[in-house]
C-alpha positions in Angstrom: 228.5 -77.9 46.7 227.9 -76.7 50.5 230.2 -75.2 52.5 229.5 -73.2 56.3 231.8 -70.8 58.4 233.3 -72.0 61.7 231.6 -71.8 64.7 232.0 -68.4 67.2 232.0 -67.5 70.9 229.7 -64.7 71.6 231.0 -62.4 73.3 233.9 -64.8 74.6 231.2 -66.9 76.8 232.0 -70.5 76.6 229.3 -72.7 75.5 227.2 -69.7 73.6 228.2 -70.3 69.9 226.5 -68.3 66.7 224.8 -71.0 64.4 226.1 -71.8 61.3 225.7 -70.5 58.0 224.8 -73.0 55.4 224.0 -73.5 51.7 222.0 -76.8 52.0 221.1 -76.5 47.8 221.8 -74.0 45.1 220.3 -75.2 42.1 219.8 -73.3 38.6 217.7 -74.1 36.1 216.0 -72.8 32.8 213.6 -73.7 30.1 211.8 -72.3 26.9 208.8 -71.0 28.8 211.3 -69.9 31.5 214.2 -68.0 29.4 216.0 -66.6 32.6 217.6 -68.9 34.6 215.8 -69.5 37.8 218.1 -70.0 41.2 216.7 -72.3 43.7 218.5 -71.6 47.2 218.1 -73.2 50.2 219.4 -71.5 53.5 219.9 -72.6 56.9 221.4 -72.1 60.5 222.5 -68.3 59.7 220.9 -65.1 61.2 218.7 -63.4 58.2 218.7 -61.5 56.4 221.0 -63.3 53.7 222.6 -61.1 51.2 223.3 -63.3 48.1 225.8 -62.9 45.1 225.5 -64.4 42.0 228.5 -64.6 39.5 228.8 -65.3 36.0 231.8 -67.0 34.6 231.6 -64.3 32.5 231.4 -61.8 34.7 227.8 -60.5 35.3 226.9 -59.8 38.9 223.1 -60.3 40.8 222.5 -59.6 44.2 219.6 -60.4 46.3 218.4 -60.4 49.7 216.4 -63.3 51.6 215.0 -62.2 55.1 214.2 -66.1 56.3 215.8 -69.3 56.2 214.8 -72.1 53.5 213.9 -71.8 50.4 214.5 -68.5 48.4 214.0 -68.4 44.6 214.8 -65.4 42.1 215.2 -65.1 38.3 218.7 -63.7 37.4 218.7 -61.5 34.2 219.2 -62.6 30.9 220.0 -58.4 30.1 222.2 -56.8 28.7 224.3 -60.1 29.2 223.7 -63.8 29.4 224.6 -65.5 33.4 227.2 -67.7 31.7 227.8 -71.0 33.9 229.1 -72.0 36.1 227.4 -69.2 38.2 229.3 -69.0 42.2 226.8 -67.9 45.0 228.3 -66.4 47.9 225.9 -66.1 51.3 226.7 -63.6 54.0 224.3 -63.4 56.8 223.8 -60.7 59.2 226.4 -61.6 61.3 228.9 -61.9 58.6 229.0 -65.4 57.9 229.9 -66.3 54.4 229.0 -69.6 52.6 229.9 -70.3 49.0 228.8 -72.4 46.4 228.4 -72.6 42.4 225.9 -74.2 40.1 225.5 -75.2 36.3 222.2 -75.1 33.8 221.9 -75.4 30.6 221.5 -71.7 28.7 217.7 -72.0 27.0 217.2 -68.6 24.6 214.7 -67.8 22.4 214.9 -68.3 18.5 211.9 -66.7 16.7 211.9 -66.4 12.6 212.4 -62.9 11.1 209.1 -62.7 9.4 207.4 -59.4 7.5 204.8 -59.6 5.0 204.6 -57.7 1.8 201.7 -56.3 0.3 201.0 -56.0 -3.6 198.9 -52.2 -4.0 195.2 -52.8 -4.6 195.6 -56.6 -3.3 193.2 -58.1 -1.1 195.5 -60.2 0.9 199.1 -60.5 1.6 202.2 -62.3 1.4 204.3 -63.8 4.2 208.0 -64.0 3.9 211.0 -65.6 5.6 214.4 -64.8 5.4 215.6 -68.3 6.9 217.1 -66.8 9.9 216.3 -65.9 13.4 216.1 -63.4 16.3 218.5 -65.5 18.9 218.8 -64.0 22.7 218.0 -60.4 21.2 220.6 -60.7 18.2 218.7 -60.6 15.2 220.0 -62.3 12.0 221.3 -65.3 13.3 221.2 -69.6 11.3 219.3 -71.8 13.2 222.1 -74.4 14.7 219.7 -77.2 14.1 218.1 -76.5 10.6 214.8 -76.5 9.7 212.2 -78.0 8.3 208.6 -77.7 9.9 206.3 -74.8 10.3 203.2 -73.4 12.1 201.1 -70.3 10.9 198.3 -68.9 13.0 196.0 -66.0 13.1 193.4 -64.4 15.2 190.6 -64.8 12.7 190.5 -68.7 12.9 193.9 -69.1 10.1 195.9 -72.3 11.1 198.0 -74.2 8.5 201.2 -76.2 9.3 203.5 -78.6 7.5 206.9 -78.6 5.8 208.8 -75.5 4.7 209.7 -77.4 2.0 206.4 -77.7 0.5 204.5 -74.8 2.4 206.8 -72.4 1.4 209.0 -71.4 -1.5 212.3 -70.2 -2.1 212.4 -67.0 -4.3 216.3 -65.7 -3.9 218.8 -67.4 -2.0 218.0 -66.5 1.6 214.2 -65.5 1.0 211.1 -67.8 1.5 207.7 -66.8 0.3 204.7 -68.7 2.4 202.6 -70.2 -0.1 199.1 -69.4 0.9 198.4 -65.7 1.0 197.3 -64.3 4.6 194.2 -62.2 4.8 194.5 -58.6 6.0 193.4 -57.5 9.3 194.8 -59.7 11.5 197.7 -60.9 14.4 200.0 -64.3 12.6 201.9 -66.1 14.4 204.5 -68.0 12.9 206.8 -70.9 14.3 209.5 -72.7 12.2 211.7 -75.4 14.0 213.4 -78.5 12.9 212.1 -81.5 11.7 210.0 -83.9 14.8 211.0 -81.3 17.1 208.5 -78.5 18.0 209.8 -77.4 20.9 213.9 -76.4 19.9 216.9 -78.3 19.9 220.2 -78.7 21.4 223.3 -76.8 20.0 226.8 -77.4 22.6 226.1 -75.8 25.7 222.7 -74.0 24.6 219.2 -75.2 24.2 217.4 -73.2 21.6 213.9 -72.9 22.0 211.7 -72.6 18.6 209.6 -69.2 19.8 206.8 -67.5 17.5 207.3 -64.8 15.7 204.7 -62.5 15.2 203.2 -60.5 12.2 200.5 -58.1 12.2 198.3 -57.4 9.4 196.2 -54.2 9.1 192.7 -54.4 7.4 193.7 -51.9 4.9 197.6 -51.7 4.7 199.1 -47.9 4.0 202.6 -49.0 2.4 202.7 -51.3 -0.4 205.2 -51.9 -3.5 209.2 -52.0 -3.9 211.9 -49.8 -2.6 215.3 -49.4 -3.9 217.6 -47.2 -4.6 220.3 -46.2 -7.5 223.6 -44.5 -8.7 224.7 -43.6 -12.4 226.7 -41.8 -14.6 226.5 -40.1 -17.6 229.3 -39.9 -20.1 228.5 -36.9 -22.2 228.1 -35.0 -18.6 231.5 -36.4 -17.1 234.5 -35.6 -18.8 236.6 -36.1 -16.3 236.7 -36.5 -12.1 233.8 -38.6 -10.6 231.0 -35.2 -10.5 229.1 -34.6 -13.6 228.2 -30.9 -14.9 225.1 -29.8 -14.1 225.4 -27.1 -17.3 221.9 -27.7 -18.0 220.3 -26.8 -15.1 222.5 -23.7 -14.7 221.5 -22.4 -17.8 217.9 -23.0 -16.7 216.9 -25.2 -19.7 215.8 -28.6 -17.9 212.0 -29.2 -18.1 209.9 -29.4 -15.0 208.1 -32.3 -16.7 209.6 -35.4 -17.7 210.9 -35.1 -21.5 210.7 -38.6 -22.9 206.5 -39.0 -23.3 207.8 -36.7 -26.0 210.0 -38.1 -27.5 208.1 -41.3 -27.8 209.2 -43.6 -24.7 205.8 -45.1 -23.4 205.7 -45.6 -19.8 204.2 -48.8 -18.1 202.5 -47.9 -15.0 203.7 -44.7 -14.3 201.7 -42.1 -12.4 200.4 -39.6 -15.1 202.3 -36.0 -15.7 204.9 -36.1 -13.2 206.9 -32.8 -12.4 209.8 -31.1 -10.9 208.9 -28.5 -8.4 211.1 -25.2 -9.2 212.7 -25.1 -6.0 214.6 -28.5 -7.1 216.3 -26.8 -9.6 217.7 -24.2 -7.1 220.0 -27.2 -5.4 223.5 -26.6 -6.0 226.2 -28.1 -5.3 226.6 -32.4 -5.7 223.0 -33.0 -5.4 222.5 -30.0 -8.4 220.3 -32.2 -11.1 221.9 -33.2 -14.1 219.0 -34.4 -16.2 215.7 -36.6 -16.1 216.8 -40.6 -16.6 213.9 -43.3 -16.9 214.6 -46.4 -14.6 212.8 -49.7 -15.4 212.1 -52.6 -13.9 211.9 -55.6 -16.0 210.4 -59.3 -15.7 212.3 -61.7 -13.9 211.7 -64.7 -16.7 211.7 -62.4 -19.6 214.5 -59.5 -19.0 212.8 -57.6 -22.4 209.5 -56.8 -20.7 209.1 -53.9 -18.9 206.7 -54.5 -15.6 207.6 -51.0 -14.6 209.0 -47.3 -15.5 208.9 -44.0 -14.2 211.2 -40.8 -14.5 213.9 -39.8 -12.1 216.5 -37.2 -11.8 220.0 -38.1 -11.7 222.2 -35.8 -9.6 225.9 -34.6 -9.8 226.9 -37.1 -7.4 225.2 -39.7 -9.3 222.4 -40.5 -6.7 219.2 -41.5 -9.3 216.3 -39.6 -6.9 212.4 -39.1 -6.9 211.0 -36.6 -8.9 210.8 -34.8 -5.2 214.5 -34.1 -5.6 214.7 -35.4 -2.3 213.9 -39.1 -1.6 216.9 -41.2 -3.0 214.4 -43.8 -2.1 213.3 -44.7 -5.6 209.6 -46.6 -5.4 207.7 -48.9 -7.4 204.1 -50.2 -6.6 204.8 -53.9 -8.2 204.7 -56.6 -5.5 207.9 -57.7 -3.8 210.1 -60.0 -6.4 212.7 -60.6 -8.6 213.8 -57.6 -11.1 216.2 -56.8 -13.8 216.8 -52.9 -13.1 218.0 -50.8 -15.9 218.6 -46.7 -16.4 217.9 -45.0 -19.8 218.5 -41.6 -20.9 217.3 -39.2 -23.7 220.9 -39.6 -25.8 222.8 -42.3 -23.9 222.8 -46.2 -24.7 220.7 -48.0 -21.3 222.2 -50.4 -19.2 220.5 -53.4 -17.3 221.7 -55.6 -14.7 223.2 -58.7 -16.0 220.5 -61.0 -13.7 217.6 -60.1 -11.6 217.6 -58.8 -8.2 215.4 -59.2 -5.1 213.2 -55.8 -4.3 211.0 -55.8 -1.2 209.2 -53.0 0.6 210.1 -54.3 3.9 212.6 -52.9 6.5 213.3 -56.3 6.8 215.2 -56.5 4.0 218.5 -54.6 3.4 218.6 -51.8 1.4 219.2 -52.5 -2.4 221.6 -49.8 -4.1 221.9 -50.5 -7.8 225.5 -48.8 -8.9 225.6 -48.7 -12.0 228.7 -46.5 -11.6 230.5 -49.3 -10.0 232.7 -52.1 -12.1 231.3 -54.6 -9.3 228.0 -54.5 -10.2 227.5 -56.4 -13.3 225.6 -55.7 -16.2 223.8 -57.5 -19.0 225.9 -57.4 -22.7 228.8 -56.9 -24.3 230.8 -53.6 -23.1 227.4 -52.0 -21.8 229.5 -48.9 -20.3 232.5 -46.4 -20.8 234.9 -46.5 -18.3 235.7 -42.5 -17.2 238.7 -42.5 -14.8 237.1 -44.6 -11.3 233.6 -44.1 -13.1 231.5 -46.5 -15.4 229.0 -44.6 -17.8 226.4 -44.7 -20.1 227.9 -44.2 -23.3 226.8 -41.0 -24.7 225.8 -39.6 -28.3 223.1 -41.4 -29.2 221.0 -38.6 -30.7 219.0 -40.4 -33.0 216.8 -42.4 -30.4 217.2 -45.9 -32.4 219.6 -47.4 -29.7 222.8 -47.2 -31.9 225.0 -44.9 -32.2 226.7 -43.9 -35.4 229.2 -41.7 -37.4 228.1 -42.8 -40.9 225.7 -44.4 -43.2 221.6 -44.5 -42.7 220.3 -43.2 -39.7 223.8 -42.1 -38.3 224.4 -39.7 -35.4 226.4 -37.0 -37.1 224.3 -36.1 -39.6 221.4 -35.3 -37.1 223.9 -32.8 -34.9 224.7 -31.0 -38.5 220.8 -30.6 -39.3 220.4 -29.1 -35.6 223.0 -25.9 -37.1 221.5 -25.3 -40.0 223.1 -28.2 -42.1 225.7 -26.1 -44.3 227.9 -24.3 -42.2 229.4 -26.2 -39.8 230.7 -23.7 -37.6 227.4 -22.6 -36.6 226.4 -23.4 -33.2 222.3 -23.9 -31.7 222.9 -22.6 -28.2 220.6 -22.7 -25.0 219.0 -25.6 -26.2 217.6 -29.2 -24.4 217.9 -31.3 -26.9 219.2 -34.7 -27.8 221.7 -33.7 -30.4 223.6 -32.1 -27.3 224.9 -35.3 -26.5 227.8 -34.1 -24.3 224.8 -31.9 -22.2 226.2 -28.3 -22.5 223.2 -26.4 -23.6 224.6 -26.1 -27.1 225.0 -28.1 -30.2 228.2 -27.7 -31.9 229.4 -29.6 -35.2 233.2 -28.1 -34.5 235.3 -26.3 -32.4 235.9 -27.1 -28.6 233.9 -29.1 -26.6 231.8 -30.4 -30.3 229.2 -33.0 -30.1 230.5 -34.5 -33.3 233.3 -35.6 -31.6 231.8 -37.1 -28.8 229.7 -39.7 -31.7 233.3 -40.6 -33.1 234.6 -41.3 -29.4 231.8 -43.6 -28.4 232.3 -46.2 -31.6 235.9 -46.3 -31.1 237.7 -42.9 -32.5 239.5 -44.7 -35.4 237.3 -46.5 -37.4 234.1 -44.4 -38.6 231.9 -47.3 -40.1 231.8 -49.0 -37.1 228.9 -48.7 -34.4 227.4 -48.9 -30.9 224.5 -51.1 -29.6 222.6 -50.3 -26.8 222.6 -53.5 -24.9 218.8 -54.0 -23.6 217.0 -56.8 -25.0 
């Protein structure tokens, strides 16, 4: 629409008139190469310079100046807000003459797949992943409005592959796809994913979504590999009530600086040799004080009874499971990205494992994985695999023999080994200042009778009334 201002007499002299200022034409356009709307305005009849003010229907304003009549072009910004149509234009010339118009255009927004790579430690190539989401107009984590069906992956080393997503990618877990061909190291890769038959983009309502390329740079020698997760847990023997476990073993300087499980017969899978605590770690008090050593296991997706990686870690009073350095609550495992059952074990508690496999990654594109065994919301494997203490889910205590079963009577029971630890004949004896799996309440003493004794913990774990009952660890 073109509008002009009225003619005015100049200085009151009849017949000497100011020329009309006019917007002869005003258009807005955008495409997948030019996401920012391009304004084309033809001005005439006025006195330059012209001041142009563009106002979007959603509020953003953009100003520009033209110093001559004729065609003037300018790109409207796309940040911090997209100029939503219709976009009003007001033009004012040097004499104050004003003209107004309005234009509409199809918004073209960039849409590129969120892709990343995972590097298996010691490998010679990387796996490319995509989470089925796109970054749209600067907002990550968006679904494609038109679906997806085809892809193209190209690289600086001449790598070029295209086809359908259904045959070129494998969905390894809900929301995550792995490219079926490994990528050579040392190249920058461009990744495009688009709806079937539409390599340029797709229309969705008043918008056109442009299929831009995602980018992945794979260094010649990736420094980062493996997967990471966070974990929380609780030991019922150290949590008589409340939410904070006791750190009596640490307070009594009984926690060993080197991991204790190897000496107890546990065989690690893929663990670094001889991990040890820095003495300063055991000087930390409060919520982050160390309670004891635990073992973290990753088990195979197709065979949960198969441990693919295990390592010792430290359990803090508030439940955080941290690396042996005592500070990092990102637990690391040098295994390929994928789905794993996750388990945690303790030397005199029954271990627990997730009910199903969990996707683990080393990439920042994947949200932090927290395996919270303290929470009832986390499904775990087996029948009644945890003990409830108040609001906290805990590992069952009193597994004093290492056979995975808590027994009060019968062959190989846990009660007898507690009695043997104090001498075997006088039940009122105690063994003090010990780091021993027969100290099932983790207070640094082994007691058969009296307050805070270990025998009662065994009886409570099996049910408290039928001494012949047993409780078995729910690990395959």
